N, C-alpha and C positions, 0 to 999 in steps of 0.2 A: 504496480503496487510497490510501495517502499515502507518497510518497517524500521523503526528505530529501536534497536534491541536493548532492553534493560534486562536484569537478571531473569531467570526462568521462574519468577515468583508468580506462578499460576496466573498467567494472562497479563503480567506486567511487562508489556513489550512495546518498543518503539519500532516500529518497523516503517499487496499492491498490495461428430453427429451429422446429423443431416437434417434437412428440413422435413417436416411431417406433412402429410396430406390433410388439408383442412376439412373439418366437418362441414356439411352443407347447412347453411342458415337461410332464413327466409329472405334476407337482404345482406348487403355488405356494408351497412352503415357502421360507424365507429362503435366500439365497445364503450359504453358510457359508465364511467366510474365517478363516484362521489366520495369525498372525504370531509369529515366534520372536525375542524380544528378549534371551533368555538366552544362546543359542548363536550369537553373532555370528561370522561366518566372513569373514576378510579384510575387515573393516569393511562387511560386507554382511548384510542381514536376509533370511531365508527367508520367503516368503509362499506360501500355498496358497489357491486359490479353487475351491470346489465348487458348481456351479450347479444340481445335480439332473440329471434325465434330459432329453435333447433328443429330439424326434421328427423332426428333420431333420439331414441330414449336413453341410450348409454352416454352419459356426459361426465367428464372428469374436470374438476377445478384444481389448479395447482399453485402453490407458492414455491419459489425456487429453493432447491437444495443447495446450490452453489451458483455463483455468478462469475462472469469473466473478470480476470485480474486478481482474484483472491486465492486460487489454487488450494482451497480448503472446503471441507464439507461443513456447512453452517446450519442447514435445516431451518430456514426462516419460518417454516410452518409451525414450529414450536411456540412462536410468539403470537399465533392466531388463536382466539378463543370465541366460543359461542357462534360458530358458523352456522348459518341457516340458509336453506334453499327455499325460495318462496315461489308459489304459482301466481297466476295473474289476479287471483282474488286475495292474495296476501296470506294464503294458507301454507303451512310448512310441508315440504316434501321430504321423503326419507333420504338420509345421507349416511354413508358409511365411509370410514377412513381405511385406506390400504397402507399408508405409512404416515410419517410426520407431516408430509407436505402435500398429500393427495386426498381429495374428497370426491367420492363417487355418487352420482345421482342417477337413479334408474328410471326416472319419469321425466326425462329431459324435454320431451315435447311440450310439457306443461310448465317448464321452468321460465320464470320471469327474470329473477335476479338472485344473487347470493349476497348476504350481508354478514358482517363479522366485526369483531373488535380486534385491535392490534395493540399488543404490549410493545414497549420499546426495549432495545437491547442494553442500553447504557446502564439501566438500573440494576442489572443482574450480572454485569461483567465480573465483579469482584468475588462472587460466590459461585461461579460456573466454571468448571474445568475446561470445557470446550467453548469458551466465550467467543462471540463474534468479534473480529478485528474492528476496532472502533470506527475507522474511516469507512468501513462497509456496513456499519451498524446504524441504529436509529435512536432518536431522542424525542421524548414528548415532555415538554415542560410548559404547562398551560400558561398562555398569555405572554410567554417569554421567549421560548425557542422550540423549533421543530426541525430536527435534522431528518429530512425525508430522503433517505436512500430508498427509492420507490420499490425495489425488489422486496423490501420488508413490509410494504403496505399493499401493493397492488399485485394480484395474481393473474393467471391466464387460464383459458379453457383449452384443453388438449386439442391440438389441431388448428387453433386459431391464433397462433403466434404472429402471423403475418397480417392480421386484421388491424386497422387503425384504432387508436384509443382517443377518447375525449375525457379528460380528468377535470372534474369540477371540485374546487376546494373552498369550503367556507372557512374564513380566516378572521381572527381578531383584527380590528382596524389599525392597531398600533404596529402590526408586523408586516414586513414587506418581503417578497420572495427574491432570491437570487438563483437563477437557473438559465440554462441555454435552451430549454424547451420553448417552443413557440407558444406565445400567449394570445388567446383569442380576445378581441375587443369586447368589452362588457357593455350591456345596456343599463339604463337607470334601475330596472327591476333586478338586475344581477349585482348591484352594489354589495360589497362584502363577500364577493365570491371571485376567485380566480379560476379561469378555465384554460387548460393547456392541451395542446394537440401533439400526437405522436403518430408516425406512419405505421409503426408495428410495435410489438411488445419489447423488442430489443431496445428501441428508441426510448421507451418508458424507463427501463432500468439503467440506460446509459446517460440519463440526465437527472442527477439528484437536485433537490430543492432545499435551500437553507432559508427558513423563515426566522427573522429576527428584527428587532428595531433597527432602523437604517444606520449602517456603519460601513460604508463602501467608498471605494476610490476606483477610478478607471484611468487607463493610459493606453497609448497606441504603440504597437510594434510594426511599423510600416503599415501593412493592410490588416493587421490583427488587432482587434480591440480586446483588451484584457480588463476584467472587472474583479477586484479583490473585495470580498465581503467577510467581515469579522464578527463573530459572536464572542464577546468577552463578558462573562457573567458578573464580574465585579467592576466592570468598566475600567480595567487596567490598561487595555490597549485599544487604540483607534486604528482604523485602516490606514489613516494618514501616517501613523507611526512606522508602518512597514512599506509604504508605497515606494519610497526612494530606492531602497535596496532591491525590492522586487522588480522595479522597472529597469534598474541597472543590470540585474542578473538576467532577466528575460530578453533584454536588448542584446546582451552578449550571446545568449542561446540562439537567437534569430540570426545573428551574424555568423555563428558557427554552422548552423544548418543551411543557410541560404534559402532556396525556394523548395526544399524537399518536403516541407509540410504545407498544407493548403487550408488550415483552419482559419476561419474568419473571425470567430469569437471564441474567447477562452475565459472561463470563470474559475476563480480560486475561492473555495468555500472553507474558511478557517474557523474551526470550533476550538475554543480554548477551555480546557477542563479544569475544574477546581481540584480534581484528584480525590474528592470525597468518595466514600464507599459506594454511592449510588451514581457516580459520574464515570465518564469514559476513562479507561486506563491503558488502552492500546494506542500507542502514538506512532504517527506516520501519515501515509496518504494512500489513496486509491485513485487510479487513473480512469478517465473517461475520454471519449473522442474530443469533447470540447470543454471539459472542465476537470477539476480534481477536488476531492474532499480531503481536508487536512485536519488532524486532531493533534494538539500539543498542549502541554501544561501551561496554564495561565501564570503560574508562579515563576516561569523562566525569566531571567533578566533579559533586557532588550537585545543585547549583543548575542546572547545564546539563542534567543528566539529567531533573530534575523538569520543566523547561520543555519539553524535547523530548517527554516523556511527555504533557504537557498538550496540546501541539500535535498530535501524531499520534493519541493516543487519542481526543481530542475529535473529530477528523475522522472516525475510524472509528465512534465511537458514533453520530454523526449519520447514518451510512449506514443505521441502523435505520429512518430515514425514507425515504431514497432511495439506491440503487435497491432496498433490501430490502423496502420497503413500497409505494413508487410506482415502477413499472417497466413496460416494454413486454413484448410476447410474446417478443421476442428474448432477454430476460433470463429470463423465466419458464420458457421451454422451451429452455434453453441447450443447444446441441450442442457437446459437449466436443471433438469432433474435426473438425467442419466448422462453426465458429461463424458465425452471421450477427449482425453487430454493430449495435446500436441507434444512432440518430443523436443521442442526447440526453446525451452526456458533459457538455455545458454544465450539465446538472442533476445527473447522478449524482455527478460529481466536483466540478463548479464550485459548485453549491449547498451541498454538504457542506463544502467548504473555506471558503466564505464564512461559513457558520454557525459553523464552528470558530473564526473570528475575531470575528464579530459578537457571539456570546453572551458573550465575555469582557469586552467593553466594556459590554454591556447589564447584566451581572450584577456589574460592579465588580471583575473580576479584573485588568483593565488599564484605564488611563485613556484618554481620547480621543486624546491625543498619540501614544501607542503604537499605537492602532488606525489613526490616519491614516498613521503611518510604515509600518505593515504593508501598507496598501493602496497607498502610493506605491511600496514595494519591488515589489509585484506589477505595477504599471504599468511600472516600469523593467525587471523581469525579462521581462515579456511581449514587449518589443521585441526580445529575442534570438531570437524565433520569427517565423514568417511572420504578420504582423499583418493581411495581406490574404488570409485563408484562411477559407472558410466553415466554421464550427464543426460544422454538421450533416454536411457532406461529409467533413470530417476524421474525425468520430466513426464514421461508417459504414465508413470505410476505414482505421481506425486500425491494423490489423495489417499494412498495406502501406506501401511507400515511395511518395511522400515524406511521407505523413501520419504514420507512426509516429514519425518524428524530431521531430514537433511535439507528441507526446503530453504532455510535462511542462507544456505551456501550459494544460492543463485546470486546474492548480492556480493558475495566474497569471491569464490572461485569462478562464478559466472562472469564477473567483471574482469578477472584475471585471464580467463580464456580469451576474452576480447583484446586485452592488452597484448598478450603474446601473439594473437592472430594479427593485430595491427603492426607489431614490430616485424613479423614474418613477411607480411605483404609489402611493407616499406622496403625491406631488404631486397625482395625479389623484383620489385619495380623500380629500384634505384631511387626510392623516396617518393615516387609519384602517387602511389595508391595505398590506401589504408582502409580501415573498417568504415569510416564515414563515406568514402568513395563507394565501397561495396553496398552500403545501405541505400545510397542514392540510386545506384544501378538497379537494385532490387525494387525500389519504389517506382522507377520508370516502367519496369517490366510488369509489376503487379499493381499495387495501389489498393485503396480502401475497399473496392468492390470486386477485386479479382484475387481470390485466394490461391495459394500454391498447394501442391500435393505434399503431404507431410513427409513422406519417405523419399522425396526427390530433391529437396532443397539443397542438401549438401552436395549432391552430384552437380546441381546447377551452379553452385558457388565455385566448385572446382573447375567446371567448364568456363566460367567467367574469369578465372584467375590463373592459377599455376598448378601443375601436377603435384608439387611439393605440399600444397595445401591439403591434398587427400591424405597424406601421411599424418599431418597434424590432427585432422578430424578423426581419422581411424584410431590413433593412439590415445588422444586426450579428451575427445568429446564423445564419440561412439565407444571407444575403448576405455579402459580403466587405468591407464598408465599415468601416475602422477607427473605433473609438469616440473621440469628442472628450470625454475625461474632464473637462476643465476646465469644459465647458458644464454637465455634470450636477452637478459639485461646487458650482458657483455657485448652484444651486437650493437648496442647504442652507447657503449662506454660507461656502463654503470656496474656497481658491485654491491653486495650486501655485507654490512659489518655491524658490530654492536655499538650502541650509544645510549646516553640518558635522554629521556624525553619527559615532558609534562603530560600528565594524564588527569583523569577524574578521581573523585573520592571513592565512589563505589563502582565506577565503570571505566574501562579503558576503551574509549570510543564506543563500540558496540559489544564489547566483551565484558561481562560482569566479574567482579571480584567476590561477589557473594552469591549464594544459592539457597535453596530450601531443601529440607529433609522431609519428604511426605510421610515417612514412617515414624516421625517424631513430632506430630502435630504441626507440620510445616515449619519447623524451627529454622530460623535464618542463620546461616553459618558462613564463615569466610572459607572460600573454596580451597580445597587441598590440591597440592601438586602444581601450583602456579606461583610465579614470582610475585612478591607483594610490593606495593608502593611505599614510599617514604611516609605516607600518611599512616598506614598500618604499622610499619616498622618502628617509627618514632613513638607511637603510642605504646608499643610493646605487644601488639596483637600477633597471633600466630595462625598459620593455616589450620583449619579445622575448628577454631574457636566458634562457639555458638553465641551469637549476640543476644543478650538478655534485655538490655535497656540502653537507650541513648539519651543523655540529658534528662533522665528521669522518666522517659516514656518507655513503657514495656513494649518490647519488640515482638510483633506478630506480622503475619503476612499483610494485614491491613495497615498497621501503623508504619511499616517500612516504606510504603509507597510515598506518603507525603514527605518523609525525611529525605528520600532520594531526590524528590523535587526541590526541597529546600536547599540541598547541598549544591545545586547549581548556582546559588547566590552566596555561598560561603566565601569569606575572605581568609587570607592566611592567618589572621589574628583571631578568628572565631574559636572560642573555647568549646571543648567537648569532653564529656564524661561518658565513657562506654564501659558497661559491665558485661563480661563474657563468662561463659561456662567452659572451663578447660579441664576435661576429664571429670574428676570429682570435686574440683575446686572452682569457686566463683572468684573472678579476678576483676578488680576495678582499674580501668585504664583512663588516664586523663591528661590533657594538654591542649595545645593549639593544633588546629587541623593542618596548618602550614600549606605549602604548595606541593601537591602530590607529584612525585617524580618516580620514574620507572626505568630500570635498565632493560633496553629492548633493542632488537635488530632494526636497522634502517638501511635505506638505499642511498648510496652516495656516488658521485662521479669518480671515475678513475682518473688519476693524474696522468698528464701527457697523453691525452686521448688521440688516437689516429684520425686523420682527416676524414676517412670514410665513415667511421663511427660518429664523428661530430656532425657530418652531413645528415646521417640517418636520424640522429637524435633531434636535430633542428627540424627535419621534415616531420617527425613524429609529434613533437610538442608545439610547433609554431605554425603549421600549415594545415 
């Protein structure tokens, strides 16, 4: 998963056990599921799930509490209404709920099927504190769009997670699906219905479906066929607008990875949001084995959209290495309603985010200066979290406080852990081995169907590499000792110094300049204790100012969202009038937005670099 972070404006974020003994059924035929996308009722979709016959009376039906890659508790059962358990004569059976996601049926031998309606998550994101991250969410827009992250629509019967599924979907004739699920051939009698097959419940939730009017492009990466499908509500973007950059980027990824990933098909499902109050507001992507769902603002200029797609899709595609190919038993046998979390987010998200930046400099998509700035931004961003926190402890407890509030650090310090590990491995191996080498070796040893023991991975990495790597993990990954980045950067002839850089109007990369005050009707204010950009300083704004209006629009949590989206398209000559509350005074600020600049630290090469350091830097960034 990759989130693109906007301010902590209540959900305005850009940002991804063991097997149970099955109940005995009369046969092992697929669990038949139907979904009706034609007859949407009050913005709800009817779903029916027929499991076959049970030989026991105690039966539980569940909707996931959490799903792989999200690292959050989302309780998708909250979006299920009017669930009924029906016998073979169509009569209702007694049903009780034990939590948001579990329905218990005590007359299971007579159960024919369960039926229920599903609400989508996009409609309620703006007024829900614990909103589902949009790329993991659902959308129901009759005759126009259905974002089917199937964990929000299709449930499972306890003990039957390994039973195959057959999902029949009635669909409007103008909409076409994009998914890597296997589609059954239809007969003349089945026209207007799509039927998909899955070998087990995990395969159901691992293959989202985007229904929209046709707007797709395909291209080949050696033996991988990639399909890009775009839903643009106002027809601003075509898939063809993004194909060239996506193909170039993913070709570079494949060159970087070599044969480490074995995916044959890969789908990119891009949903572009209007940013209205009933539309998606959490931006980023969520990975799957053979696809990714991406949500971004439709208002973004093309160059910004292309860069965002490069950043988030590259991150998700690298997930085909980890955790989709290299993972622990906690991931392999994921319990959707009582998850046991792995301790290795430093790898699942950190390695992936590091690769998403490293491959761009190695393959010539960005220069070294840009790469250094990205890593410096991550160093700066990581300081906003608890820097003295064991990453393995945080990872194991990521669904709980205080650890979950540090989750976004997996994209910052998690990536930096990998950068430092990469430099250390390069030094110890005279430039021959790095983190990519390590992941390839782990992929050979494990792979998609062979998980590792969670508490043994670091021991295995040390055994595969060098004793010094044990000290690194003990101090900085298992332990809580902050990393002295300057010391590691010095090994490759780099240093940290202050410089001026261009930034955004309300964001510095993924760090916001504004925040909300939940004790004051969610008032939007300029953050205290941070350096301000030339945008704010030239207007005369100050830290702590409460923003009351911008160009005549009264500022609330809801109205700030589209303004941030619009700011992506501002030019330096754009005029702005901003009214702020400063103490007891209301102050009017006006002028041109200019090009926002910020005094910040950056990573730069050391003059007169030693040959050994130059050789290590070249090995790190060019091989």
